[in-house]
NUGU-19472 format. One record per residue (C-alpha): x negated, y negated, z; residue number from 1; residue in three letters. Coordinates in Angstrom, 2 decimals. Example, Ala and Ser with C-alpha at 12.3 -4.5 7.8 and 13.67 -1.06 7.14 Angstrom:
% residues 2
-12.30, 4.50, 7.80, 1, ALA .
-13.67, 1.06, 7.14, 2, SER .
END
This chain:
% residues 113
16.86, -103.35, 186.40, 1, MET .
19.07, -105.84, 186.98, 2, ALA .
21.68, -106.19, 189.44, 3, TYR .
25.68, -105.13, 187.61, 4, LYS .
28.35, -106.25, 189.33, 5, ASP .
31.18, -103.63, 188.64, 6, SER .
33.74, -104.77, 186.30, 7, THR .
38.06, -104.21, 187.51, 8, PHE .
38.39, -101.47, 184.83, 9, ASP .
35.09, -99.50, 186.19, 10, GLU .
36.18, -99.45, 189.84, 11, ARG .
39.50, -98.53, 188.88, 12, ARG .
38.01, -95.42, 186.30, 13, SER .
35.80, -94.33, 189.42, 14, ALA .
38.27, -94.29, 191.64, 15, ALA .
40.88, -92.20, 189.46, 16, ALA .
37.23, -90.04, 188.87, 17, ASN .
36.79, -89.25, 192.45, 18, ALA .
40.78, -88.67, 192.79, 19, LYS .
40.83, -86.32, 189.93, 20, LYS .
37.56, -84.46, 191.41, 21, ALA .
39.29, -84.42, 194.89, 22, THR .
42.72, -82.72, 193.29, 23, ILE .
40.65, -80.39, 191.17, 24, GLU .
38.69, -79.59, 194.41, 25, ARG .
41.57, -78.46, 196.34, 26, TYR .
43.28, -76.87, 193.31, 27, LEU .
39.82, -74.69, 192.82, 28, GLY .
40.68, -73.16, 196.28, 29, LYS .
41.60, -69.82, 196.62, 30, PRO .
45.57, -69.25, 197.47, 31, GLY .
46.83, -67.36, 200.63, 32, ALA .
47.68, -64.06, 198.52, 33, ASP .
43.59, -64.07, 197.45, 34, ASP .
42.26, -60.66, 198.48, 35, PRO .
39.07, -62.49, 199.58, 36, ALA .
41.03, -64.57, 202.04, 37, ILE .
43.04, -61.89, 203.55, 38, ILE .
39.65, -60.00, 203.84, 39, GLN .
38.83, -63.44, 205.81, 40, GLN .
41.85, -63.34, 208.12, 41, HIS .
41.67, -60.25, 209.05, 42, ALA .
38.11, -59.91, 210.15, 43, ALA .
39.22, -63.11, 212.14, 44, ARG .
42.26, -61.00, 213.74, 45, LYS .
39.65, -58.26, 213.98, 46, ALA .
37.84, -60.59, 216.21, 47, LEU .
40.25, -61.83, 217.85, 48, GLU .
41.20, -58.92, 219.22, 49, GLU .
37.98, -57.61, 219.95, 50, ALA .
37.57, -60.54, 222.26, 51, ARG .
40.62, -60.36, 224.04, 52, GLU .
39.76, -56.93, 224.26, 53, ILE .
36.25, -58.08, 226.09, 54, ARG .
38.12, -60.24, 228.25, 55, VAL .
40.27, -57.86, 229.59, 56, ALA .
37.31, -55.77, 230.57, 57, GLU .
35.74, -58.25, 232.36, 58, ARG .
39.02, -59.19, 234.20, 59, LYS .
38.76, -55.47, 235.38, 60, ALA .
35.80, -55.75, 235.65, 61, ALA .
36.10, -58.68, 238.43, 62, ARG .
39.36, -56.86, 239.91, 63, ALA .
37.44, -53.88, 240.52, 64, ALA .
34.46, -55.62, 242.69, 65, ASP .
37.16, -57.73, 244.37, 66, ALA .
38.36, -54.61, 245.83, 67, ALA .
35.39, -53.09, 246.51, 68, ARG .
34.14, -56.01, 248.39, 69, GLN .
37.38, -56.05, 250.21, 70, ILE .
36.85, -52.82, 250.85, 71, ALA .
33.43, -52.79, 252.23, 72, GLU .
34.75, -55.97, 254.41, 73, GLN .
37.60, -53.79, 256.07, 74, LYS .
35.16, -51.04, 256.23, 75, ALA .
32.23, -53.75, 258.10, 76, GLN .
34.95, -54.93, 260.39, 77, ALA .
36.16, -51.58, 261.46, 78, ALA .
32.72, -50.76, 262.27, 79, GLU .
32.29, -53.88, 264.22, 80, LYS .
35.57, -53.24, 266.26, 81, ALA .
34.76, -49.69, 266.88, 82, ALA .
31.39, -50.84, 268.06, 83, HIS .
32.95, -53.93, 270.12, 84, GLU .
34.93, -51.07, 271.69, 85, VAL .
32.18, -48.80, 272.50, 86, GLU .
30.34, -51.64, 274.21, 87, ASN .
32.79, -52.42, 276.52, 88, ALA .
33.87, -49.16, 277.14, 89, ALA .
30.40, -48.71, 277.80, 90, ARG .
30.48, -51.60, 280.20, 91, LYS .
33.28, -50.50, 281.77, 92, LEU .
31.58, -47.29, 282.83, 93, ALA .
28.05, -49.03, 284.27, 94, GLN .
30.48, -51.36, 286.51, 95, GLU .
32.26, -48.37, 288.19, 96, ALA .
29.04, -46.54, 288.77, 97, GLU .
27.77, -49.85, 290.13, 98, ARG .
31.06, -50.20, 292.41, 99, LYS .
30.71, -46.78, 292.80, 100, ALA .
27.45, -46.61, 293.78, 101, ALA .
27.90, -49.91, 296.10, 102, ARG .
30.74, -48.17, 297.96, 103, ASP .
28.77, -45.33, 298.67, 104, ALA .
25.76, -47.20, 300.27, 105, ARG .
28.70, -49.17, 302.08, 106, TYR .
30.32, -45.95, 303.45, 107, ALA .
27.06, -44.83, 304.11, 108, ALA .
26.73, -47.57, 306.33, 109, ARG .
29.43, -47.86, 307.89, 110, LYS .
29.08, -44.10, 308.92, 111, ALA .
25.54, -44.77, 310.78, 112, ARG .
26.98, -47.02, 312.56, 113, ARG .
END
């Protein structure tokens, strides 16, 4: 098998055949009004709508989760504040009891003298 140089005419006819094949491929494709193409577009649109619905559902779920977390945080903050108020009231009551006991001891000491 010997190496054969292609001539200009052979290259030109090969290019013309390639162009002809490309045009035939393009013209052989179905148009926009073809039922198969219409069905494909409808299927794509249905998929896009389903995807949009799923995205909206995920966003709603995230928003609900965020609202739930915020409510939990507020409840925890309120519980903590109530606990702190209770502790402060208890400390004040204990302080008042200690002061009253101290004053009673002081008064008893004064009464003995």
